[in-house]
C-alpha positions in Angstrom: 148.1 157.4 -10.9 146.6 160.6 -9.3 143.2 159.6 -9.9 143.4 156.3 -8.2 144.9 157.4 -5.0 142.3 159.9 -4.0 139.4 157.5 -3.4 141.8 155.2 -1.4 142.8 158.2 0.8 139.1 158.9 1.4 138.4 155.4 2.4 141.3 155.3 4.9 140.1 158.6 6.5 136.6 157.2 6.9 137.7 153.9 8.6 139.9 156.1 11.0 136.9 158.1 12.0 134.7 155.2 12.7 137.4 153.7 15.0 137.8 156.8 17.0 133.9 157.1 17.5 133.8 153.5 18.7 136.6 154.3 21.2 134.7 157.3 22.6 131.5 155.0 23.1 133.5 152.6 24.9 135.0 155.0 27.3 131.5 156.6 28.1 130.0 153.1 29.1 132.9 152.5 31.6 132.4 155.8 33.4 129.2 154.4 35.3 127.2 157.5 34.3 124.4 155.5 32.5 122.2 152.6 33.8 121.1 151.6 37.2 123.5 150.6 39.9 123.8 146.8 40.7 123.3 145.4 44.0 125.9 143.5 45.7 126.0 139.7 45.0 125.3 139.0 48.6 122.2 141.2 48.6 120.7 139.6 45.6 121.3 136.1 47.0 119.3 137.0 50.2 116.4 138.6 48.3 117.1 142.0 49.9 117.3 145.3 48.1 119.6 148.4 48.7 116.6 150.1 50.2 115.7 147.3 52.7 115.7 148.3 56.3 115.9 146.1 59.6 113.5 143.4 59.9 112.6 143.4 56.3 114.6 140.3 55.1 113.5 136.8 54.6 114.3 135.4 58.2 111.9 133.4 60.4 109.6 135.3 62.6 110.3 135.1 66.1 106.7 136.0 67.4 105.1 133.2 69.7 102.4 131.1 68.2 99.2 132.1 70.1 97.7 128.7 69.5 100.6 126.8 71.1 100.2 125.4 74.7 103.0 127.5 75.9 101.1 130.7 75.1 98.7 129.9 77.9 95.4 130.1 75.7 92.1 130.0 77.7 91.3 126.6 76.1 94.4 124.9 77.4 93.3 122.2 79.8 96.5 120.4 80.3 98.0 119.8 83.8 96.4 119.9 87.2 93.4 122.2 86.0 91.8 119.3 83.9 91.9 117.1 87.0 90.3 119.6 89.1 87.6 120.4 86.5 86.0 116.9 87.3 82.8 117.1 89.4 81.2 114.5 91.4 77.5 113.8 90.9 74.7 111.5 92.2 75.3 107.7 92.4 73.9 105.9 89.5 72.5 102.3 89.8 75.5 100.7 88.1 77.8 102.2 90.7 75.9 100.7 93.6 75.6 97.3 95.4 72.4 96.8 97.1 71.8 94.4 100.2 69.0 93.6 102.5 70.1 93.5 106.1 69.2 91.3 108.9 65.7 91.8 110.3 65.4 94.0 113.4 62.0 92.9 115.0 60.3 95.1 117.5 56.9 96.0 118.9 54.9 93.9 116.3 57.2 95.5 113.3 59.7 93.9 111.0 62.3 96.3 109.9 65.0 95.7 107.5 67.9 98.0 106.4 68.4 98.5 102.7 72.1 99.1 102.2 73.4 101.0 99.2 77.2 100.6 98.8 79.4 102.7 96.4 81.3 100.1 94.2 82.8 102.8 91.8 86.1 104.4 91.9 84.7 107.9 92.4 82.9 109.8 95.1 79.1 110.1 94.5 75.9 111.2 96.4 72.5 109.9 97.3 69.6 112.0 98.4 66.1 111.2 99.6 64.2 107.7 99.4 65.0 104.6 97.4 62.2 102.9 95.5 61.2 99.4 96.6 58.8 96.7 95.3 58.3 93.1 96.2 58.0 90.8 93.0 57.4 87.1 92.3 59.4 84.7 90.4 57.8 86.1 87.1 58.7 89.7 88.0 55.0 90.7 88.9 54.8 93.2 91.7 53.3 92.0 94.8 51.2 94.7 96.9 51.4 98.3 96.4 54.6 100.6 96.5 55.8 101.2 100.0 54.9 104.6 101.5 57.6 107.3 102.4 57.9 107.6 106.2 58.1 111.2 107.5 61.5 112.6 107.9 64.2 115.1 106.8 66.2 113.8 103.8 70.0 114.6 103.8 72.4 114.4 101.0 74.9 111.5 101.8 78.3 111.6 100.2 79.7 108.1 99.5 83.5 107.7 98.8 84.3 104.5 97.2 83.3 101.6 99.4 81.0 103.8 101.7 77.3 102.9 102.4 74.0 104.6 103.0 70.9 102.8 104.3 67.2 103.2 104.5 64.8 101.2 106.8 62.0 99.1 105.2 59.2 98.3 107.8 56.0 96.5 107.9 53.7 95.0 110.6 54.0 91.4 111.3 51.5 89.6 109.2 50.8 87.2 112.2 49.6 90.3 114.1 48.1 92.5 111.5 46.1 89.7 109.9 46.9 91.1 106.5 46.9 89.1 103.3 50.4 87.9 102.6 52.7 86.6 99.8 56.1 85.3 99.7 58.2 87.4 97.3 61.0 86.0 95.2 62.9 89.3 95.2 62.9 92.8 96.3 63.5 95.6 93.6 65.4 98.5 94.9 65.9 101.8 92.8 68.4 104.4 94.2 67.0 108.0 94.4 66.6 109.7 90.9 67.4 106.5 89.0 65.2 104.4 87.0 67.0 101.2 86.7 66.3 99.0 89.9 68.7 96.4 91.5 67.1 93.1 92.1 67.8 91.5 95.4 66.8 88.0 96.4 64.2 88.0 99.3 64.6 85.2 102.0 62.7 86.7 104.9 59.5 84.9 104.3 56.0 86.4 104.0 55.2 90.1 103.5 51.7 92.0 103.6 50.3 92.5 100.1 46.6 93.4 100.8 44.2 94.5 103.5 43.9 97.5 105.9 47.2 96.6 107.5 49.2 95.9 104.5 51.1 99.1 104.2 55.0 98.9 104.0 57.1 102.0 104.4 60.6 103.1 103.7 62.8 105.9 105.3 65.1 108.4 103.8 68.8 107.3 103.2 71.3 108.2 105.8 74.9 107.4 106.4 76.1 104.0 107.5 74.9 100.4 107.0 72.0 100.2 109.5 70.8 101.3 112.9 
């Protein structure tokens, strides 16, 4: 009997010792002296850390966008500035209506006003002398180009509907004895343009050759005739 009780006693003592050791380990873990501290649940949810300072969270930035129109960038052309940036230039052929006014005879001369009227919706300008050429029904030019009469050209501003005129003059063929032809049309080219306007000619014969066959044209000036 004595021999069998001693091993059992040692087994009981060993089991008791292991139980005490486990209890001591558990008490040490609950004291918080080991491991890193945990951040609060709210801080983990927002992505912040305990060391985060003001402005380091994940909120939306409040700085203005420098590319937005409200930022007043130099490239912003909205509003009245874009309207005022429009500049008026010379009148183009497509913006003008051309007419030959009534003949104004005097001292052996035949004088016709060439009237250019602004038909566009903008203000434009004309400056200098218009081009002119008499042509037959096939479009062939009759006689030389008109000469430019001496004068001082001025820039004429034409609001929509306004006109400028130049004088087309030549000596009466009955008096000068020049060789004549009856044109089908007169081609009128506005200053600094290449495209002419074709105007039907109904005023009879014009000089096209000989010593007294010259035709002259004056510089443009405001109005629709003398």
